[in-house]
DORONU-611360 format. One record per residue (C-alpha): z, y, x. Coordinates in steps of 0.001 Angstrom, whole numbers, padded with zeros to 6 digits, always signed. Layout:
ZYX
...
This chain:
-128879+034827-212274
-130933+037869-213317
-131397+036430-216826
-127684+035695-217304
-125491+038583-218475
-122589+039521-216256
-120011+038859-218945
-121367+035345-219493
-121276+034632-215762
-117649+035785-215585
-116712+033603-218555
-118438+030656-216878
-116441+031307-213701
-113121+031317-215586
-114022+028095-217405
-115103+026390-214184
-111874+027436-212412
-109875+025976-215307
-111894+022759-215161
-111314+022539-211408
-107607+023080-212025
-107672+020276-214584
-109092+017826-212052
-106451+018851-209510
-103538+018603-211901
-104813+015300-213301
-105189+013746-209848
-101713+014778-208685
-099927+013816-211914
-101635+010412-212142
-100754+009555-208553
-097182+010840-208987
-096472+008792-212111
-093456+006526-211839
-094941+003032-212230
-091698+001565-213579
-091320+004344-216133
-094980+003884-217085
-094444+000149-217560
-091493+000902-219822
-093619+003255-221949
-096348+000613-222173
-093826-001931-223463
-092742+000620-226045
-096296+000737-227345
-097293+004265-226226
-101088+004446-226457
-101393+007181-223828
-099235+005133-221459
-101455+002071-221912
-104517+004219-221210
-102938+005753-218106
-101938+002295-216848
-105512+001116-217409
-106889+004042-215399
-104442+003437-212562
-105580-000169-212515
-109016+001147-211472
-107895+003543-208788
-111253+003615-207001
-113144+004590-210163
-110435+007071-211229
-110381+008890-207897
-114176+008769-207688
-114483+010432-211108
-111894+013124-210338
-113248+013985-206905
-116863+013921-208041
-116146+016243-210963
-113966+018539-208879
-116556+018921-206139
-119370+019572-208616
-117312+022284-210319
-116249+023895-207029
-119849+023920-205834
-120942+025603-209068
-118212+028240-208674
-119305+028991-205123
-122969+029293-206172
-122210+031678-209055
-119943+033943-207008
-122461+034061-204140
-125294+034927-206515
-123262+037687-208180
-122255+039131-204796
-125844+039184-203538
-127029+040785-206767
-124354+043489-206601
-124158+044196-202857
-127314+042798-201348
-128035+039909-199047
-126087+040120-195803
-123786+037981-193702
-120827+040227-194537
-121373+039865-198276
-121661+036074-197955
-118507+035897-195830
-116467+038010-198282
-117800+036059-201260
-116913+032741-199596
-113406+033964-198717
-112847+035197-202279
-113948+031863-203752
-111730+029933-201330
-108718+032119-202191
-109228+031747-205941
-109716+027996-205717
-106694+027481-203457
-104359+029492-205705
-105612+028738-209201
-107412+025414-208828
-105431+023629-206127
-101866+024652-205275
-100668+025855-208687
-102064+022913-210721
-100888+020342-208164
-097364+021743-208066
-097237+021571-211862
-098621+018035-211850
-096118+016864-209240
-093224+018513-211107
-094011+017058-214533
-096260+014031-213869
-095511+012242-217127
-096044+015284-219339
-099395+015994-217697
-100820+012569-216898
-100437+010933-220301
-102413+013607-222252
-104904+013914-219369
-105668+010195-219601
-107865+010744-222681
-110423+013180-221131
-110338+011225-217882
-111319+008087-219787
-114327+009913-221247
-115325+011352-217875
-115077+007947-216228
-117541+006608-218778
-119958+009526-218292
-119814+009366-214495
-120055+005580-214299
-123506+005377-212642
-122778+008049-210025
-119267+006740-209337
-120565+003171-209042
-123103+004206-206409
-120568+006244-204448
-117942+003482-204604
-120517+000974-203443
-121086+002980-200286
-117362+003620-199813
-116579-000061-200383
-119020-001097-197670
-117429+001365-195249
-113888+000194-196059
-114847-003462-195697
-115729-002760-192078
-112058-001940-191361
-110743-004776-193538
-109681-002781-196614
-110426-004073-200094
-109766-001316-202653
-110115-003779-205530
-107372-006077-204250
-104366-006097-206637
-101573-003878-205392
-098097-005108-206268
-095176-002757-205909
-092215-004666-204524
-088827-003149-203904
-086361-004438-201368
-082637-004535-202110
-082099-001475-199930
-084761+000438-201867
-083239-000594-205183
-079831+000467-203889
-081262+003884-203033
-082736+004183-206534
-079355+003411-208088
-077524+005817-205774
-079932+008612-206673
-079671+007947-210410
-076389+009788-210814
-077637+011759-213821
-078811+008651-215673
-076084+006050-215044
-072338+006401-215621
-070355+005981-212416
-068931+002610-213513
-072368+001190-214336
-073709+002412-211016
-070819+000777-209187
-071451-002567-210916
-075148-002484-210006
-074359-001721-206366
-071837-004574-206290
-074482-006932-207662
-076763-006077-204759
-073937-006913-202345
-073530-010450-203698
-076500-011606-201625
-074980-010181-198449
-071366-011275-198621
-070032-014826-198402
-067110-016666-199923
-065205-015943-196701
-065227-012252-197674
-063673-012735-201113
-061448-015806-200674
-057676-015830-200751
-056690-016562-197134
-055065-019888-196376
-051684-018292-195667
-051574-016801-199174
-052695-019829-201169
-050155-020875-203788
-050185-024668-203626
-048012-027637-204563
-046683-029965-201861
-046070-033513-203105
-043953-034252-200038
-041117-031938-201114
-039555-034402-203537
-038577-034011-207177
-036315-030983-206675
-038889-029118-204640
-041653-029934-207133
-039560-028658-210040
-038862-025410-208217
-042507-024897-207284
-043751-025613-210803
-041069-023432-212384
-041866-020430-210184
-045629-020785-209748
-047766-017851-210786
-051158-019459-211369
-052284-021949-213971
-054258-024074-211482
-052703-025139-208212
-054176-027014-205253
-052004-030035-204569
-051581-031339-201026
-049388-033840-199265
-047568-032739-196164
-050000-030058-195005
-052645-027921-196682
-055621-029744-195164
-054673-032920-197039
-055605-031687-200494
-055464-034501-203060
-056474-032595-206202
-056090-029602-208490
-053261-029507-211016
-053416-027703-214369
-049832-026510-214627
-049851-026702-218417
-050523-030427-218199
-047423-030806-216009
-045060-029176-218514
-044470-032485-220255
-043522-034118-216950
-041024-031331-216251
-039229-032129-219491
-038330-035582-218246
-035012-036182-216579
-036702-037826-213625
-040245-037927-212326
-042004-038548-209036
-045193-037557-207251
-047047-040554-208709
-046758-039142-212206
-048171-035813-211022
-051047-037566-209259
-052196-038957-212587
-052680-035376-213844
-054803-034181-210942
-058521-033501-211061
-060885-033808-208124
-060770-030800-205771
-063916-028744-205391
-064796-027798-201819
-067025-024934-200698
-068614-024754-197232
-067693-021667-195261
-070475-019081-195178
-071804-019814-198670
-073259-016667-200239
-071168-015331-203108
-074152-015161-205465
-075039-018778-204645
-071450-019852-205233
-071420-018079-208588
-074392-020234-209596
-072635-023370-208279
-069546-022561-210331
-071735-022268-213399
-073719-025446-212740
-070659-027570-211879
-068428-025993-214534
-065777-025129-211967
-063513-022111-211643
-061600-022841-208432
-062848-023991-205036
-061347-024485-201579
-063304-023019-198676
-063524-025383-195705
-065058-025035-192260
-067285-027527-190439
-064246-029579-189417
-062883-029834-192936
-060061-027379-192307
-059071-025363-195354
-059736-021664-194762
-058958-020215-198171
-059410-020445-201907
-062049-018843-204126
-061889-018496-207898
-064448-017404-210433
-062264-014369-211130
-062485-013317-207461
-066281-013203-207679
-066268-011380-211018
-063914-008768-209579
-066409-008214-206773
-068897-007193-209465
-066899-005191-211987
-063788-004317-210022
-060237-005513-210392
-059145-006361-213910
-056514-009070-213541
-052919-008855-212411
-052015-009765-208865
-049517-012190-207448
-046012-010698-207148
-045272-009964-203549
-048907-010191-202581
-048976-006519-201763
-052351-005866-203364
-050884-003970-206297
-049368-001454-203873
-052630-000643-202140
-052681+003108-202549
-051812+006001-200276
-048458+007667-200834
-047908+011411-200676
-047530+011264-196896
-050853+009455-196506
-049285+006107-195630
-049262+002596-197059
-047675-000719-196037
-050024-003706-196307
-049941-007421-195640
-051648-008508-192441
-053706-011094-194320
-055334-008531-196612
-059108-008444-196235
-060858-005440-194758
-063191-005323-197765
-060155-004984-200026
-058774-002148-197908
-062114-000342-197859
-062542-000704-201596
-059038+000330-202620
-058066+002820-199939
-061462+004304-199143
-061173+003319-195472
-064149+002340-193332
-062986-000624-191329
-065903-002552-189759
-066968-005610-191758
-069291-007266-189238
-066564-009125-187327
-063074-010163-188476
-062471-010262-192208
-058737-009559-192322
-056558-006809-190910
-054763-009387-188765
-058071-010563-187300
-059157-006993-186586
-055903-006272-184726
-056165-009480-182674
-059763-008682-181755
-058811-005146-180714
-055830-006191-178589
-057338-009409-177207
-053773-010702-177180
-050936-011630-179502
-049458-008333-180703
-045870-007274-180673
-044088-005147-183199
-044114-001358-182870
-047675-001352-181550
-050180+001079-182968
-053953+001172-182957
-056417+003699-184208
-059553+002820-186138
-061424+006033-186839
-059168+008281-188960
-056656+005474-189675
-053711+004553-187459
-052445+000968-187876
-048791+000477-186881
-047679-003168-186638
-044345-003666-188352
-043702-007402-188446
-045123-010277-186386
-044286-013859-187270
-045821-017180-186207
-048426-015402-184083
-049642-013443-187103
-049262-009848-188204
-047251-010148-191401
-047149-006457-192291
-048509-003196-190969
-048313+000456-191905
-051536+002403-192275
-051409+006134-191703
-054313+008401-192573
-054836+011154-190027
-055776+014642-191275
-059523+015086-191102
-060745+017799-188696
-063226+020450-189714
-066138+018212-188737
-064860+014675-189355
-066533+011969-187350
-066140+008684-189174
-066622+005957-186621
-066162+002251-186969
-065399+001697-183307
-061710+001233-182633
-059654+003031-180029
-056280+002149-178620
-053813+004858-179586
-050081+004604-179081
-047906+001717-178015
-044218+000970-178243
């Protein structure tokens, strides 16, 4: 050090600190790169992105190059500072301790923490330009890195780790859901909602989206000519399930438009309508909605009847019902069905049909009824009471009070929901509590 001027030694120190900072910022930014964003840039043809992806494909060599270079530079910094301190203040333990502390402080601030924070904050801006010098350094350090990695590889093999094994990043549905939920600044709210609904298609079944049996609009051939005329004249849908006597005896699906010619006749009977029917399409209960969407597409169907293991009809599912689960409601609803009135009034109340599904209530009213058990409001009330309910009975489910208004044929036909004012620290619970009676 006696032959090296002081100013040159100081310049060398500054350069070495900057080089050490480069290794730190490069390591952090490369490891913090979003792999999906990087793949997108590669598909766009970005040369720096392709180079960065290539480096990340050789993680052992990349880290070996960075750490080897960083340690060599830090060692050189320590040696220069120690030599300068001894030259200026003499050789003593105190001088060595102060020099070591000064080097550690400088490296921690300027070569470690600051560069790594910058690299973690803007990984893409840093890593892509840094890929070019890193590529050169990897080539220069190849022999040394190969020897070091050989030793490291032998050590890792002892514990069953193969650093060269291909690492595939796989995301679960819950992880993808989290990504979508946290992408509020990148996706419009409607797009985000559609993506979240798509993830739910694998979890929900046709039982969750079907029209319950009690609300199916169907044609009964046993009603005679007058009854058939009235049903066809007042029906709301274009396709009707046709049964004989009771709903479980479905004989086909009728396209109402095809029956208009029959209605023009002075007389007709059920036999003439039978000739217009097409085969009914049955769906086993518990079929996943996404699977059923594929079945609709493969079988070119739009309407299906959900049946249980005994062949009993549970409800009806249409292609439109599944599409609405994805993009939200877009069609009109059946008059009298009650769905169109699903919104809170000024007093925080709403009257609903007992057969309405809990998913529909949660989606339209923002409630949080439990979805693990019963699927309809009527089923939830029966499960809570463990008995057939009477009118003027109320139950509380979290912040919502359900007051039974009408009971008919052992079913809750209508109920009034009342939203309780939320306290200062609202506790939204899905467990139900008995509230008031009579």
